[in-house]
N, C-alpha and C positions, 0 to 999 in steps of 0.2 A: 509538551511529551508527543514523540513518534511511535507510533505501532509499525512493525512490519509484520505482514502474514505472508508468509512466503515457505514452501516445503522445499525447495532445494537449499541444503545447509551450505552448501560452497556459497552461494550465492547471500545468504544471511550473513556468512562471516565477510564477505566482501563489502555489503551492505554497512555492516557495522564497524569495520576497518575506515572505510571511507568518511562514515558519519563521525567518527571519532576525531577526524581532522577538522569539524567545525564544532566539536566539542558536545555531541550530541549520544547519549547513550539510550539506545533504543529498547522498547519493551519487545518481544517477540513472541508470535504464535507460529507453530509449524505444521498445524493440520487443520482442515474446515472446523471440524467441532471444537478445537481447543479455542480457535477465533470466534466462534459463534458465542462460546462460554464467557469469554472476555465481553464480548459486546453486552451479553444479558450481564453481565456483574454490575449490578446497581450502586454498588458502595464505590467502585473505583472511578477514577475520573476519566471522563473522554479524552481520547487524545486530539492534540492540535491537528496531527497531519498521519495519515496511514497510506502506508505502500502496500497496496492489495494485489497478491497474484491471483490470475483467475481459475487456474487449475491446480487443486490442491488434494492431499492425499486424505482420504479417511480415517476414521479410527474406530476400530472394533466394529467394522460393518456400516458405520455411519459415515454417508456422504454429505458434504457440504461445499459448494463451489462458490467461487468469488463473486460469481454474480449474486447469488443469494444473500452473501454477507453485505456487497454493496448497498441492497435494498434496505437490508436491516439496520447498516450504518446511517443511512440517510433518514431514517425514522428514528433511531435512537441516538445519534451523535448529530444532529440537523448541521452544527458548525463545524465539524470536523472535515478538514480538505481531504479529500481521496485520490491518490496518485495511483490508477490501474497500471499494472506493469504483466505484460505476456508475452511470450513467442507466437501465440496463436494470433497472427495479423487480422483474420477476419473478424474474431470475438473482441479485438482491441477496438476496432472500428466502430463496433456497436456501442461503445464508451464514449466516442467522440462527442463533446457536447454535454455529457453527463457528469463523466466524471472531470474533478479540477485539473488534471492532468493524464494523459494515456501515454505510456511508454513501450514501445515494441521491443522485446530482448532482442539480441543483447544490447545493453548499454554500451556504447563504443566511447562516450565521452564522459567520464565520471565527475569531472571538474565542472562541467556545464552541470550536470545533474545535481552536485551539490549546491551549486549557486542557485538553481532553482529552487531546491528544497529550503535553502535557508531563505529566498525571498519570500515564499510561501509562509514560513513561520513569522518571519519579521514584519510582514505585511498583512498578511492574512488573504491576499487575493489570490485569487486562481491564476494559472498559466493556459488559457483555452487555447493552445496551439499544438500542430504536431511536432511530435518529439523528434529531433534528429536521428537519424540512424546512421 
């Protein structure tokens, strides 16, 4: 199972369309608080892979950013692979070596991205390399 945590609805639709090509129907959370609720939902299975945006919208005055969610996922879902995705290059760099993969938006080669996602799901291995721009 794959979880997308992304507040840009156009990008969510792009991810969903692309992932459908490899027969993946992801779960989606579009705000930081919604993602936090999903992480803390004990009766739901942990995803195999999460695509995590760093800058997320709040909800009812509650703000939860991707860095907070990253830390929470590492504790609650230690086996879940995490792809950090952001247009904030400086913040992305802070996750090099921590996340299983870091992608600086925009994603320019969706076929390479899909191959990497499929590889991570199939093998359970991280792709600790800079993502091409």
